[in-house]
Phi, psi and omega in degrees: 000139178245138178227126179253127172246110180241197179280067181221160181232157177285159180282132183280139175209200182275001181291129176298153183303314181299316180294326178300320178291316179299322181291343181295333175277089187298322182296314177297317180300318180295318179296320180294322177295318178296317177302315180297317179295319180296316179296322180296315180293323179295324176294319177299317181296318178301323179289318182294326183300335181290345184268353186238157176292155184301319185259011183287160179298319180298320180295319180296322177298317180294320179296319179296317179296320180297321178296318177298316181295321179296322178294317178297320180294323177297320178297319179297315178301320181296317180293319177295324178294321181297323180270009180051052183299329181293340179264358188297317183296318178296321181292318179297317180295323179294318178297313181298318180297318179298330180267011171103004181270116176291171179300322178294319181294327180295337179271351181286151177290146182298332181291343182273359180265150174288172181302318181296320179288329176292326176293326174297321177298320177299319178294317180299320180297319180294315180296322182297322183285343181047061181293161179292329177226116181252118181255121183240122180252105182050057186293332184280349180300331183263004187247157170267178183300315178301318182288321178292327175296315178299314182299315179300316180296320180297315184287338179300330181247018181296132190283349182236194186275135176239128174243115186238135171257121183202150172253007180275100188295318181296321178297315179295324178298326182278329190257318191285139172248345177215149180240133170248118183258115179265121179196155176049040177061033175210168179244131173249136185252132177239098184284143176065033185235135162269188187295316184298315180291324174300313183298317180294317179296317181295317178300317178295320179297318180294322177297316180296318179297318180295318179297316180296318180296314181295321178297318180292320179298320179295318180293318177302314181297322179297313178298314183296323179296318178295317181298313182297326184281323189242010182304320184254019176264118186301321184288333185248004187299322181294321178293322178296318179296322178299318180290327176300317179295320177299319181296319181292331183275347180296135177295144179275113180264136174277145176300141182300147182295129178249115177287139178294123180271124179259136180236119171264149174214122175268132184295146180283124179277164175285160181289148174231154177268144181290160001285138179279300179207121190215134170253137179229110177053045185277136172235142181208143172196146177291333172243118183305339180275348180230083183287134173272327179231136182221120174058053182262128174236127184210135183237121179250119179254175180290344177252011182290142171225086188252129172256120180258119185232167181149169182294151175300139179089003184267000174110014182294309180295325176301318179298318179299321181291328175294318179299323184273355178089005177284327173248138182254130184295147174283332180210157183085187185220154175243122179247136177213149176296137184299335182264003184295131172245128181250131172259119185248125173254111184275147178302320179254055185297335181299330181299335182269359182261145171269097188289350176279348177263163170274169186297320180297312181296318180295316180293321181293331179281320183280324182229073185291165175122355180238165175278161178302323180295322178293319176297317181296318179296319180294316178297324179299328180289349175249020175086004176263085188253166174058226186285348181303323183289346182251000175279153172301137186294340177294342179271351181279154175288169178300320179293322179291322176297321178298320180296322175298318180298319178294319179298318180294321180302325183291336187292346177270357182051060188289153172273325181234133174257121175250114191240122180252105182054059183289339185277347180304133174079346180283140175278183186299316181294324177293320178295318177300316181296316179297316181300312181295321180296320179291323179294326183270351182296136183271000176255192182268155180228128169235118191231130168259123182204151172265352185277104185297324183297314183290326175297315182295322182286328189257319194264139175248002173228136174246124175246135185247129175260113178198153177056035173080008177216174180232123182228150174292136181264136181274089182147178179265186186294330179286328172296322179295320177298319177297321178298318179298311182296323178297317178294319180294321179294320178295328180275357179080018181276319181277113181220159173286156179286000000 
């Protein structure tokens, strides 16, 4: 059996989430339906038997049918036993819990979940079925750090083949045992490699190819120079002919592949005096009786590099909106420098774009004051080059739209960057460019992300949102992952297959 999990969601209806996962095992579902029908018919026969004499023909027919049904039922029980059907509900609940579904959420109808949560349900259904070939297309894009940590741990002991497309390097390092690199209309295979070893091997391979190519070019030039000098010299003509033959026999080497390097750059803001951006004992909830944030204190400086992590739905985006003034605290205070400019990258940034416009037109309308050529040059520095800046944005890929959003964000010359899942949709070169730009940025960074690699490379503080508050975590992002797994293990969620 093959199961593909892509950027798609299951259709919502009244089926509870847990039952939706259980129903994904079609074979088990069919056996349970058969069991129910057999039991129902056997109950009917028991009722009918009361209407006939013990030795009557009708009674013998019913007895024979009952014997057949009992044999079929025994076969069904045996098959259900082989697949450990009695453990299925616990296994499905464990998978859902690991992917962020609380016990209450597991009882909710699938129609009541957002698109992102329905995609998680699709992933849970695939994991539950344990297909022989599991195809995952950017599975961590829909997950938070706790859920992606659980998924990576789950896949490490997966009993069959997993083929995953992902730009999440930390996830690939944990899960992958082999790498297939697609480029230049071909596939290169790296056996026994996770992402880091693949990257190192490939870099070394490219260096060797470049060295070999340069050496051959130098040797060719040396031969050609001798040929050009002595081709028509009678005393040296035989030596020239010999070099011509050597030149003709040399293998033709293609120049080594050069990946286009993309460079992002966020403009350096002017200095500000503190407090730059500060929360003090802040509480917030859309319903005062159900607080999402309680007693939160957080200080963002111009040199801050903060990674904000936690399960989806625990209030991370709400906290960002409080910082930016979109949500007003019920208690506590928000202090910010009067001259502070915040650059905000929204997780669903596409919603704020007019996709019927091209990038130049949209930016000139949203951030007026520059010429079209200046906008094009600025977009080019984020990899939106040539005709891409003049295409309707609906024709751009998800990664290209993200690059437009980053380019637009720079036009405000922000002091603080608040980024909600900035790595979604970016390819490897885009992620490298974003990471370097954030490391070199002279302002502050507060980032919500599921991408462990970019958090580890950029952030020197980890703040965790859980249990209605936000606290600084004592350790780095990998310590936080260990903390998650330890809690999951204590709760009985992390198990071997």
